[in-house]
C-alpha positions as CSV (number, residue, x, y, z in Angstrom):
1,X,0.4,-8.8,22.2
2,X,-3.1,-9.6,21.0
3,X,-3.9,-9.7,17.3
4,X,-7.1,-10.5,15.4
5,X,-6.7,-11.7,11.8
6,X,-9.8,-10.6,9.8
7,X,-8.4,-11.9,6.4
8,X,-5.0,-13.1,5.2
9,X,-3.9,-9.4,4.6
10,X,-6.0,-7.7,7.2
11,X,-5.1,-7.7,10.9
12,X,-6.0,-5.8,14.1
13,X,-3.3,-5.2,16.7
14,X,-5.3,-4.7,19.8
15,X,-4.6,-1.6,21.9
16,X,-7.9,-1.4,23.8
17,X,-9.1,1.6,25.7
18,X,-7.7,5.1,25.8
19,X,-4.8,6.1,25.9
20,X,-4.3,3.4,23.2
21,X,-6.5,2.2,20.4
22,X,-6.9,-0.7,18.1
23,X,-4.6,-0.5,15.0
24,X,-5.5,-2.1,11.6
25,X,-2.6,-3.4,9.6
26,X,-2.8,-4.2,5.9
27,X,0.0,-6.6,4.8
28,X,-0.8,-6.7,1.0
29,X,1.0,-5.1,-1.9
30,X,1.6,-2.2,0.5
31,X,2.1,-2.2,4.3
32,X,-0.6,0.2,5.6
33,X,-1.3,1.1,9.2
34,X,-4.6,2.6,10.2
35,X,-4.6,4.6,13.4
36,X,-1.2,3.7,14.9
37,X,-2.3,3.9,18.6
38,X,-1.5,0.4,19.8
39,X,1.7,-0.2,21.8
40,X,4.6,0.4,19.5
41,X,6.3,-2.8,20.7
42,X,3.2,-4.8,19.9
43,X,3.2,-3.3,16.4
44,X,6.9,-4.1,16.0
45,X,6.4,-7.7,17.2
46,X,3.4,-8.3,14.9
47,X,5.4,-7.1,11.9
48,X,8.4,-9.2,12.8
49,X,6.0,-12.3,12.9
50,X,5.1,-11.3,9.3
51,X,8.8,-11.0,8.3
52,X,8.6,-7.3,8.3
53,X,9.9,-4.3,10.3
54,X,8.6,-0.9,11.2
55,X,10.7,0.6,8.4
56,X,8.7,-1.4,5.9
57,X,5.5,0.5,6.5
58,X,4.4,2.4,3.4
59,X,1.4,4.4,4.5
60,X,-0.2,5.5,7.8
61,X,-3.9,6.5,7.6
62,X,-5.4,8.6,10.4
63,X,-9.1,8.6,11.0
64,X,-9.3,11.7,13.2
65,X,-7.1,13.9,15.3
66,X,-7.3,12.4,18.7
67,X,-3.9,11.8,20.3
68,X,-4.6,8.1,21.0
69,X,-5.2,7.6,17.2
70,X,-2.2,9.5,15.9
71,X,0.4,8.8,18.7
72,X,3.0,6.9,16.6
73,X,2.4,8.5,13.2
74,X,5.3,10.9,13.3
75,X,7.6,8.3,14.8
76,X,6.7,5.8,12.0
77,X,7.3,8.5,9.4
78,X,10.7,9.2,10.8
79,X,11.6,5.4,10.8
80,X,10.2,4.4,7.5
81,X,9.7,7.6,5.5
82,X,6.1,6.4,5.0
83,X,3.4,8.7,3.7
84,X,0.7,9.9,6.1
85,X,-2.8,10.2,4.8
86,X,-5.7,12.1,6.6
87,X,-8.9,13.8,5.6
88,X,-9.2,17.5,4.7
89,X,-10.1,18.5,8.2
90,X,-7.6,16.3,10.0
91,X,-4.6,17.2,7.8
92,X,-4.1,20.9,8.7
93,X,-4.5,20.0,12.4
94,X,-2.0,17.2,12.2
95,X,0.4,19.6,10.5
96,X,0.1,22.2,13.2
97,X,-0.2,20.8,16.7
98,X,-1.2,24.2,18.1
99,X,-4.2,24.2,15.8
100,X,-4.9,20.6,16.9
101,X,-4.9,21.6,20.6
102,X,-7.3,24.6,20.0
103,X,-9.6,22.4,17.8
104,X,-10.0,19.9,20.6
105,X,-10.9,22.8,23.0
106,X,-7.5,23.3,24.6
107,X,-6.6,26.8,23.5
108,X,-3.9,28.7,25.4
109,X,-6.5,30.4,27.6
110,X,-8.0,27.1,28.8
111,X,-6.9,26.5,32.4
112,X,-7.1,22.7,31.9
113,X,-4.7,22.8,29.0
114,X,-1.5,22.2,31.0
115,X,-3.0,19.1,32.7
116,X,-4.2,17.7,29.4
117,X,-0.8,18.3,27.8
118,X,0.9,16.6,30.7
119,X,-1.5,13.6,30.5
120,X,-1.0,13.3,26.7
121,X,2.8,13.5,27.0
122,X,2.8,10.8,29.7
123,X,0.3,8.4,28.1
124,X,0.4,9.2,24.4
125,X,4.0,10.2,24.0
126,X,4.7,11.3,20.4
127,X,1.2,12.6,19.7
128,X,2.5,16.2,19.7
129,X,5.6,15.4,17.5
130,X,5.9,17.4,14.3
131,X,5.2,15.7,11.0
132,X,3.2,16.4,7.8
133,X,0.4,14.8,6.0
134,X,1.4,13.7,2.5
135,X,-2.0,12.8,1.1
136,X,-5.4,14.5,1.8
137,X,-8.4,12.1,1.7
138,X,-12.0,12.9,1.0
139,X,-15.3,11.2,1.7
140,X,-15.8,8.3,-0.7
141,X,-12.1,8.1,-1.8
142,X,-11.1,4.5,-2.7
143,X,-7.7,3.0,-3.0
144,X,-6.6,-0.4,-3.9
145,X,-3.8,-2.2,-2.1
146,X,-3.7,-5.4,-4.2
147,X,-6.0,-7.8,-2.4
148,X,-7.5,-5.0,-0.2
149,X,-9.6,-2.0,-1.2
150,X,-10.2,0.8,1.3
151,X,-12.9,3.4,1.2
152,X,-13.2,6.6,3.3
153,X,-16.5,7.1,5.0
154,X,-17.1,10.5,6.7
155,X,-18.8,10.0,10.1
156,X,-18.6,13.3,12.1
157,X,-20.0,13.9,15.6
158,X,-17.4,12.4,17.9
159,X,-15.2,15.1,16.4
160,X,-16.0,17.1,13.2
161,X,-13.1,15.3,11.4
162,X,-14.0,11.7,12.3
163,X,-14.1,9.1,9.5
164,X,-14.3,5.4,9.3
165,X,-12.4,3.2,6.8
166,X,-14.4,0.5,4.9
167,X,-12.6,-2.7,3.8
168,X,-14.5,-3.7,0.7
169,X,-13.4,-7.3,0.0
170,X,-14.5,-8.5,3.5
171,X,-17.5,-6.1,3.6
172,X,-16.0,-4.6,6.7
173,X,-15.4,-1.3,8.5
174,X,-12.9,0.1,10.9
175,X,-15.3,2.3,12.9
176,X,-12.6,4.1,15.0
177,X,-14.3,5.9,17.8
178,X,-17.8,4.8,17.0
179,X,-16.5,2.0,19.1
180,X,-19.4,0.2,20.8
181,X,-17.7,0.3,24.2
182,X,-19.5,0.1,27.5
183,X,-18.2,3.6,28.2
184,X,-20.5,4.8,25.4
185,X,-20.2,7.7,23.0
186,X,-17.7,10.5,23.8
187,X,-18.7,13.9,22.6
188,X,-16.9,16.1,25.2
189,X,-15.3,18.6,22.9
190,X,-16.8,22.1,22.2
191,X,-17.1,21.1,18.5
192,X,-18.5,17.6,19.1
193,X,-22.1,17.2,17.8
194,X,-24.6,14.8,19.3
195,X,-26.9,15.2,16.3
196,X,-24.1,14.3,13.8
197,X,-22.8,11.5,16.1
198,X,-26.3,9.9,16.1
199,X,-26.6,10.3,12.3
200,X,-23.2,8.6,11.9
201,X,-24.3,5.7,14.1
202,X,-27.4,5.3,12.0
203,X,-25.3,5.4,8.8
204,X,-23.3,2.4,10.1
205,X,-26.4,0.6,11.4
206,X,-28.0,0.9,7.9
207,X,-25.1,-0.9,6.3
208,X,-24.9,-4.6,6.5
209,X,-21.2,-5.2,7.3
210,X,-19.9,-8.6,7.8
211,X,-17.0,-7.3,9.9
212,X,-17.2,-4.3,12.3
213,X,-13.9,-3.3,13.9
214,X,-14.1,-1.2,17.1
215,X,-11.3,1.3,17.8
216,X,-11.2,0.5,21.5
217,X,-12.8,-2.8,22.4
218,X,-10.5,-5.7,23.4
219,X,-12.7,-8.0,21.4
220,X,-11.9,-5.8,18.4
221,X,-14.4,-7.4,15.9
222,X,-17.8,-6.7,17.3
223,X,-20.3,-9.6,17.1
224,X,-23.9,-8.6,16.2
225,X,-22.8,-5.0,15.7
226,X,-26.3,-3.8,14.9
227,X,-27.4,-4.7,18.5
228,X,-24.2,-3.2,19.9
229,X,-24.7,0.0,18.0
230,X,-28.3,0.2,19.1
231,X,-27.3,-0.1,22.8
232,X,-24.5,2.4,22.2
233,X,-26.9,4.9,20.6
234,X,-29.3,4.5,23.6
235,X,-26.6,6.0,25.9
236,X,-27.5,9.5,24.5
237,X,-31.1,9.2,25.7
238,X,-30.0,7.7,29.1
239,X,-27.6,10.5,29.7
240,X,-30.2,13.1,28.7
241,X,-32.6,11.5,31.2
242,X,-29.9,11.8,33.9
243,X,-29.4,15.5,33.1
244,X,-33.2,16.1,33.3
245,X,-33.4,14.3,36.6
246,X,-30.6,16.6,37.9
247,X,-32.7,19.6,36.8
248,X,-35.8,18.2,38.5
249,X,-33.7,17.8,41.7
250,X,-33.0,21.5,41.7
251,X,-30.0,22.1,39.4
252,X,-30.6,25.6,38.0
253,X,-27.4,26.3,36.1
254,X,-24.9,24.5,33.9
255,X,-22.5,24.7,36.8
256,X,-24.9,22.9,39.0
257,X,-25.3,20.1,36.5
258,X,-21.5,19.9,36.0
259,X,-20.9,19.6,39.8
260,X,-21.9,16.0,39.6
261,X,-20.2,14.0,36.7
262,X,-23.3,12.2,35.5
263,X,-22.4,11.9,31.8
264,X,-18.8,10.8,32.2
265,X,-18.5,9.6,35.9
266,X,-15.0,9.2,37.2
């Protein structure tokens, strides 16, 4: 188990890369878990070190509908009867997993859907479990948890429902999948938007956060996040150049370009 303590009541249980994610845990007046995608035993062990148990969790906040960020939400609700909070786009998708699958591009007619479902069941078991959102969040919503105040910041692009969570007292942000990883930005869904993604990156770059928490880096708190975001943003241009090079080398159709995985090489 790896944990980064940002402040006395703000901690990050490190999950790392997909199929897990980094999970923020607030241990103030309420026990709040943001994106429960770390290993469940790591979360359990961390809480035990705090004199707490999984059943003591009051609230789970979901930043967006990706399986690696919601994986333990339903399980935690069953264990603790915690409320689940998500934004107005995420909430109906979480409440209806068939809508979630179609939203992410895996409609019943998609031939890849069975493979994706199998992968998700094997690596993010619980992401398809039925549960319901109790509180719908909106951009700019603020809520106080004693020593910690959270604020919702809408940052679409990666997915249309993606949001970050600001931590006001430490001038910080949990940036979820604007994650500053070497893998770079992921925008592989039909409803992902490169334009919105880059605008969201610029939004975060224009803020002067003291603490920037990645949803997937093992070093969860990103040092010099402005430089890291600039490098992350350059990946869009690098990938565009690779696609143009493919066209100049004779690729005439989308299928020709897709025959070589140049954006997300395996």
